[in-house]
C-alpha positions in Angstrom: 0.0 0.0 0.0 1.3 3.5 -0.9 0.3 6.9 0.3 0.7 9.7 -2.2 -0.1 13.4 -2.2 0.1 16.0 -4.9 -0.3 19.7 -4.7 -2.7 21.5 -7.0 -4.2 24.8 -5.9 -7.3 26.0 -7.6 -7.7 29.7 -8.2 -11.1 31.4 -8.2 -11.3 34.2 -10.8 -12.1 37.6 -9.3 -15.6 38.6 -10.6 -16.9 41.8 -11.8 -19.8 42.6 -14.1 -17.5 42.8 -17.2 -15.8 39.4 -16.7 -16.6 37.4 -19.8 -17.8 33.8 -19.6 -18.6 31.8 -22.8 -18.8 35.0 -24.8 -21.0 36.9 -22.4 -20.2 39.3 -19.6 -21.5 38.5 -16.1 -24.0 41.3 -16.4 -25.2 39.8 -19.7 -25.5 36.4 -18.0 -27.7 37.9 -15.3 -29.8 39.6 -17.9 -30.3 36.5 -19.9 -30.7 34.2 -16.9 -32.2 36.2 -14.0 -31.7 33.3 -11.7 -27.9 33.8 -12.0 -28.3 36.7 -9.5 -29.1 34.2 -6.8 -26.7 31.6 -8.0 -23.7 34.0 -8.0 -24.7 35.3 -4.6 -24.7 31.8 -3.2 -28.5 32.0 -2.4 -30.7 29.0 -2.7 -32.3 28.9 -6.2 -35.0 26.8 -7.9 -35.0 26.4 -11.7 -37.4 24.6 -14.0 -36.3 23.3 -17.4 -37.8 25.3 -20.3 -36.6 22.5 -22.6 -38.5 19.8 -20.8 -40.6 17.7 -23.2 -43.0 14.8 -23.2 -41.3 11.5 -22.7 -42.4 10.3 -26.2 -40.7 13.3 -27.8 -37.6 13.5 -25.6 -36.6 9.8 -25.8 -36.3 10.0 -29.6 -33.3 12.2 -29.1 -31.5 9.8 -26.9 -29.4 6.9 -28.2 -29.7 4.7 -25.1 -32.8 3.0 -23.9 -34.5 0.2 -22.0 -32.5 -2.6 -23.7 -29.3 -1.1 -22.2 -30.9 -1.0 -18.7 -32.1 -4.6 -19.1 -28.6 -5.7 -20.1 -27.2 -4.1 -16.9 -29.9 -5.8 -14.8 -29.0 -9.2 -16.3 -25.3 -8.7 -15.6 -26.0 -7.8 -12.0 -28.1 -11.0 -11.7 -25.2 -13.1 -13.0 -22.9 -11.6 -10.4 -25.4 -12.0 -7.5 -24.0 -15.4 -6.4 -20.5 -13.9 -6.2 -21.7 -10.8 -4.4 -23.6 -12.9 -1.9 -20.6 -15.1 -1.2 -18.0 -12.3 -0.6 -20.2 -9.7 1.0 -22.3 -11.3 3.8 -24.5 -8.2 4.2 -26.0 -9.1 0.8 -26.8 -12.7 1.5 -30.4 -12.1 2.6 -31.1 -10.4 -0.7 -29.4 -13.1 -2.7 -26.5 -10.9 -3.7 -28.7 -8.1 -5.1 -27.5 -4.7 -3.8 -30.6 -2.7 -3.0 -31.9 -0.3 -0.4 -35.3 0.2 1.2 -37.8 2.9 0.5 -39.6 4.3 3.6 -42.2 6.8 4.5 -41.0 9.7 6.6 -44.1 11.5 7.8 -42.5 13.1 10.8 -39.7 14.6 8.7 -42.3 15.8 6.3 -43.8 17.8 9.1 -40.4 19.2 10.0 -39.7 20.3 6.4 -43.2 21.9 6.2 -42.5 23.9 9.4 -39.0 24.9 8.3 -40.1 26.2 4.9 -43.6 27.3 6.1 -45.0 25.4 3.1 -47.6 22.6 2.9 -46.3 19.6 1.1 -49.3 18.0 -0.7 -48.9 14.3 -1.0 -46.6 12.0 1.0 -42.9 12.2 1.5 -40.7 9.1 1.2 -37.0 8.5 1.5 -35.0 6.2 -0.8 -32.3 4.9 1.5 -29.3 4.5 -0.9 -27.5 5.8 2.2 -27.8 2.2 3.4 -26.8 0.2 0.3 -24.6 -2.7 1.2 -20.8 -2.7 0.5 -20.1 1.0 0.2 -23.0 2.7 1.9 -24.0 5.1 -0.9 -25.7 5.5 -4.3 -22.3 4.9 -5.8 -22.7 1.2 -4.9 -25.0 1.0 -7.9 -22.9 2.6 -10.7 -19.4 2.2 -9.3 -19.7 -1.5 -8.4 -21.6 -2.3 -11.7 -18.8 -0.8 -13.8 -16.1 -2.7 -12.0 -18.1 -5.9 -12.4 -18.7 -5.3 -16.1 -15.0 -4.7 -16.7 -14.1 -7.8 -14.7 -16.6 -9.9 -16.7 -15.2 -8.7 -20.0 -11.6 -9.4 -19.0 -12.4 -12.9 -17.7 -14.5 -13.8 -20.8 -11.8 -12.5 -23.2 -9.3 -14.8 -21.4 -11.7 -17.8 -21.7 -12.1 -18.1 -17.9 -15.8 -17.2 -17.7 -19.1 -17.6 -19.6 -22.6 -16.3 -19.0 -23.7 -19.9 -18.2 -21.2 -20.2 -15.2 -22.0 -19.8 -11.6 -20.2 -16.5 -11.0 -19.4 -17.4 -7.4 -16.3 -19.1 -8.9 -14.7 -15.7 -9.1 -14.0 -15.9 -5.4 -10.9 -17.9 -5.9 -7.1 -17.5 -5.9 -7.0 -18.2 -9.6 -9.3 -15.3 -10.4 -7.7 -13.0 -7.9 -4.3 -13.7 -9.4 -5.7 -13.1 -12.9 -7.2 -9.7 -11.9 -4.0 -8.7 -10.0 -2.4 -8.3 -13.4 -4.7 -5.4 -14.1 -5.4 -2.0 -12.5 -8.4 0.3 -12.1 -8.2 4.0 -11.5 -10.9 6.6 -10.7 -11.1 10.3 -9.7 -13.5 11.0 -6.8 -14.7 13.3 -4.1 -15.3 10.3 -1.9 -18.2 7.9 -2.4 -17.4 6.8 -5.9 -13.9 6.1 -4.8 -15.2 3.9 -2.0 -17.4 1.8 -4.2 -14.7 1.4 -6.9 -12.0 0.8 -4.4 -13.8 -1.8 -2.2 -15.2 -3.8 -5.2 -12.0 -3.7 -7.2 -9.8 -4.7 -4.3 -12.2 -7.6 -3.5 -11.8 -9.0 -7.0 -8.0 -8.7 -6.9 -7.3 -5.6 -9.0 -4.7 -3.0 -8.2 -6.6 0.1 -7.4 -5.8 3.8 -7.6 -8.3 6.4 -6.3 -7.5 10.0 -7.0 -9.2 12.1 -4.4 -9.9 15.8 -4.2 -9.4 18.0 -1.2 -13.1 17.7 -0.5 -12.9 14.0 0.3 -13.4 13.2 4.0 -10.4 11.7 5.8 -12.3 8.7 7.0 -13.1 7.7 3.4 -9.4 7.9 2.5 -8.5 5.8 5.6 -11.0 3.1 4.8 -9.7 2.8 1.3 -6.2 2.5 2.4 -7.2 -0.2 4.9 -8.4 -2.2 1.9 -5.0 -1.9 0.2 -6.1 0.8 -2.2 -3.6 3.5 -3.3 -5.1 6.9 -2.5 -3.6 9.9 -4.4 -4.6 13.2 -2.8 -4.9 16.6 -4.4 -5.1 20.0 -2.8 -7.6 21.0 -5.4 -11.1 20.0 -6.5 -12.7 17.1 -8.2 -11.8 18.1 -11.8 -8.1 17.8 -11.1 -8.5 14.4 -9.5 -10.4 13.1 -12.5 -7.8 14.6 -14.9 -4.9 13.0 -13.2 -6.6 9.6 -12.9 -7.3 9.8 -16.7 -3.6 10.7 -17.4 -2.4 7.8 -15.3 -4.5 5.2 -17.1 -3.6 6.5 -20.6 0.0 5.4 -20.0 -0.9 1.8 -19.0 -2.8 -0.6 -21.4 -3.7 -2.8 -18.4 -5.2 0.1 -16.4 -8.9 0.8 -16.7 -10.2 4.3 -15.9 -13.7 4.8 -14.5 -14.7 8.0 -16.1 -17.3 9.6 -13.8 -17.8 12.4 -16.2 -18.6 10.4 -19.3 -19.3 6.8 -18.4 -22.3 5.0 -20.0 -21.5 2.0 -17.8 -21.9 4.0 -14.6 -25.0 5.5 -15.9 -26.6 2.2 -16.7 -25.7 0.8 -13.3 -27.6 3.6 -11.7 -30.6 3.3 -14.1 -31.3 -0.2 -12.8 -32.6 1.4 -9.6 -35.9 2.4 -11.3 -37.4 -1.1 -11.9 -36.5 -2.1 -8.3 -38.1 1.1 -7.0 -41.3 0.3 -8.9 -41.6 -3.0 -7.0 -41.0 -1.3 -3.7 -43.7 1.3 -4.4 -46.1 -1.4 -5.4 -45.4 -3.1 -2.0 -46.0 0.2 -0.2 -49.3 0.7 -2.0 -47.9 3.9 -3.7 -49.5 4.5 -7.1 -47.7 6.2 -9.9 -49.9 6.9 -12.9 -51.6 9.8 -14.7 -53.7 10.5 -11.5 -50.9 10.0 -9.1 -47.7 12.0 -10.1 -44.3 11.1 -8.6 -41.7 13.8 -7.8 -38.1 12.7 -7.2 -35.3 14.9 -5.8 -31.8 13.7 -6.5 -28.6 15.1 -4.9 -26.2 15.9 -7.8 -22.4 16.2 -8.2 -21.0 15.6 -11.6 -24.4 14.0 -12.5 -23.8 10.3 -13.3 -25.6 8.9 -10.3 -28.7 11.1 -10.3 -28.7 11.3 -14.1 -28.8 7.5 -14.4 -31.5 7.1 -11.8 -33.6 9.9 -13.4 -33.2 8.3 -16.8 -34.3 4.9 -15.5 -37.3 6.5 -13.7 -38.3 8.3 -17.0 -38.1 4.9 -18.8 -40.2 3.3 -16.1 -42.8 6.0 -15.4 -42.6 8.3 -18.4 -44.6 11.5 -18.0 -45.9 10.5 -14.6 -42.5 11.1 -12.9 -40.8 14.5 -12.5 -37.1 14.5 -11.5 -35.2 17.4 -10.0 -31.5 17.6 -9.3 -30.3 19.1 -5.9 -26.9 20.8 -5.5 -25.0 22.9 -2.9 -25.1 26.6 -3.5 -21.3 26.5 -3.7 -21.3 23.8 -6.5 -24.4 24.4 -8.7 -22.6 23.1 -11.9 -25.6 21.1 -13.3 -28.0 23.9 -12.7 -25.8 26.3 -14.6 -24.9 23.8 -17.3 -28.6 22.9 -18.0 -30.0 26.4 -17.7 -27.4 27.7 -20.2 -27.3 24.7 -22.4 -23.5 24.8 -22.2 -23.2 21.8 -19.9 -19.5 21.0 -19.4 -18.4 24.1 -21.3 -18.8 26.2 -18.2 -17.9 25.6 -14.5 -18.9 27.3 -11.3 -15.4 28.9 -10.9 -16.1 30.8 -14.1 -18.6 32.8 -12.0 -16.5 33.3 -8.9 -18.2 30.4 -7.1 -15.6 28.5 -5.0 -16.9 24.9 -5.2 -16.2 24.4 -1.5 -18.9 22.6 0.4 -19.4 20.3 3.3 -21.4 18.1 0.9 -18.3 16.4 -0.3 -20.1 14.0 -2.7 -21.5 17.0 -4.5 -18.4 19.2 -4.6 -18.1 19.3 -8.4 -17.5 22.5 -10.3 -18.1 21.2 -13.9 -21.1 19.0 -14.8 -21.0 15.9 -17.0 -21.7 16.9 -20.6 -22.8 13.4 -21.4 -25.4 13.4 -18.6 -26.5 16.9 -19.3 -27.2 16.2 -23.0 -29.0 12.9 -22.3 -31.3 14.5 -19.9 -31.6 17.9 -21.6 -35.3 17.3 -22.4 -36.1 14.8 -19.7 -35.1 16.5 -16.4 -37.8 18.7 -14.9 -35.4 21.1 -13.1 -32.7 21.7 -10.5 -32.2 23.6 -7.3 -29.5 24.6 -4.9 -29.3 24.2 -1.1 -27.0 25.9 1.4 -24.7 23.8 3.5 -26.4 25.2 6.6 -29.7 23.9 5.4 -28.3 20.4 4.8 -26.8 20.3 8.3 -30.1 21.4 9.8 -32.1 18.8 7.8 -29.5 16.2 9.0 -30.3 16.9 12.6 -34.0 17.0 12.0 -33.9 13.7 10.2 -32.1 12.0 13.2 -34.5 13.6 15.7 -37.7 12.8 13.8 -37.0 9.5 12.0 -33.8 8.2 13.6 -32.1 8.0 10.2 -28.5 9.1 9.9 -27.3 10.6 6.6 -24.2 12.5 5.5 -24.8 16.2 4.7 -24.9 15.7 0.9 -27.6 13.1 1.2 -30.0 15.7 2.7 -29.9 17.9 -0.4 -33.0 16.1 -1.8 -35.1 16.5 1.4 -36.2 20.1 1.0 -37.1 19.5 -2.7 -40.9 19.1 -2.3 -41.1 22.3 -0.2 -39.1 24.2 -2.7 -41.1 23.0 -5.6 -44.4 23.8 -3.9 -43.2 27.1 -2.3 -41.4 28.6 -5.3 -43.2 30.6 -8.0 -41.4 28.7 -10.8 -42.3 25.4 -9.1 -46.0 26.4 -8.9 -45.9 27.4 -12.6 -44.4 24.0 -13.5 -47.3 22.3 -11.8 -49.9 24.5 -13.4 -48.4 24.1 -16.9 -48.7 20.4 -16.7 -52.3 20.3 -15.3 -51.1 18.8 -12.0 -52.6 21.3 -9.5 -55.6 19.2 -8.8 -53.6 16.0 -8.5 -51.1 17.1 -5.9 -53.0 15.6 -3.0 -52.5 12.3 -4.7 -48.8 12.8 -5.4 -45.8 11.2 -3.8 -42.4 12.8 -3.3 -39.2 10.8 -2.9 -36.0 12.4 -1.5 -33.1 10.2 -2.7 -30.7 9.7 0.3 -27.3 9.1 -1.3 -25.0 8.2 1.5 -24.4 8.1 5.3 -24.5 4.6 6.8 -20.7 4.2 6.8 -19.9 7.6 8.4 -18.0 6.9 11.7 -20.1 7.6 14.8 -18.0 10.4 16.1 -18.1 12.3 12.8 -21.9 11.8 12.6 -22.1 13.3 16.1 -20.2 16.3 14.8 -22.6 16.7 11.9 -25.6 16.4 14.2 -24.2 19.0 16.7 -23.5 21.4 13.8 -27.1 21.1 12.7 -28.5 21.6 16.2 -26.3 24.7 16.7 -27.5 26.2 13.4 -31.1 25.5 14.4 -30.6 27.3 17.7 -29.1 30.3 15.9 -32.2 30.7 13.7 
């Protein structure tokens, strides 16, 4: 095991109204996109997508579809015997990595009081915070991409076929085989955990390039698994760039590209069909009379984008998906609103990309995700770090559910939708105003179960202190 650290210091450009970004001055940006006043001032902002289209029209513009998602589902089923064998926490589910969906009525009341807004319909929590193996939504896409790569290598070598019992991969022969290959990834934390834990289990050499935002306990956990962690005194984009450079020089090294990976995207998209079964079991209807609203914490966009895509395939026009970002890292909001996607970053506007929500600390959104969802995503909003901390404390007090700060970004979504003028207009424009009492709202909790107890106590205390200062 090796510990490495590299120094890269990011510089935030000094802003004035004449500063030019993508051919427009800051004042012109604010004139064209009035919401940029709030975004640049680090205020919470709610945006609805003017390019949103019906599912039937929007899906025609996308080159991926249900067949790709089904292919990913089948691959995960093939690996289930192996997963169940090497990760005891998945044995009860037969090696399928899935999280519960729960009603959170007490937290709904807390959110309504906090925002002084009535949430019509019920509020649920999708607990990807408690996914087995790596304790976050990244256990979907990250683990899936590693498994797909391992399958391809083993099949090319004639060691594995789709008819095999994949539990055979838990052997010295396969670990020795995979040890001849390496996997690299750039991460703010949770993706690195999922890639590192899964890759090391199979036998790969693993390099996780982590930004300054990554929490120390995540780096320590990876190193305990034998993963090489390379640290940067800069943000996510540098970690990804350096991971990509490393892999380009080694034909036996595979780079997991969080910014552009179709494989990650498909791993996340599988969540939709499983969620449908859970909603059926809970008696939650999703149809033309019972709209579903989903609020997804967003960093570079792969996880929430893949989930949103899967949900649109599953529920079509009856589901409405919104991304949630920190006010200090609203890269997807800016990219989607402007249509420039990865051609602009938050630092271009003097926004520092420094947030306690480490999993969301991304300054430049995925162009791949932004373009796929350009006509499918309903909107995006930003949340202050202080709000996430306060929601964290309220979630523990009301529902006894412990989440990391970034996982709380989705929780205020329903109140922001229903309490914002743009949100209300979105509802009216789609003829939903008389259906909202029948609606369901899902906040997607993206991580938290692996946070050490002492650090969770610090998060909780921070939230309580902020609430007392209100």
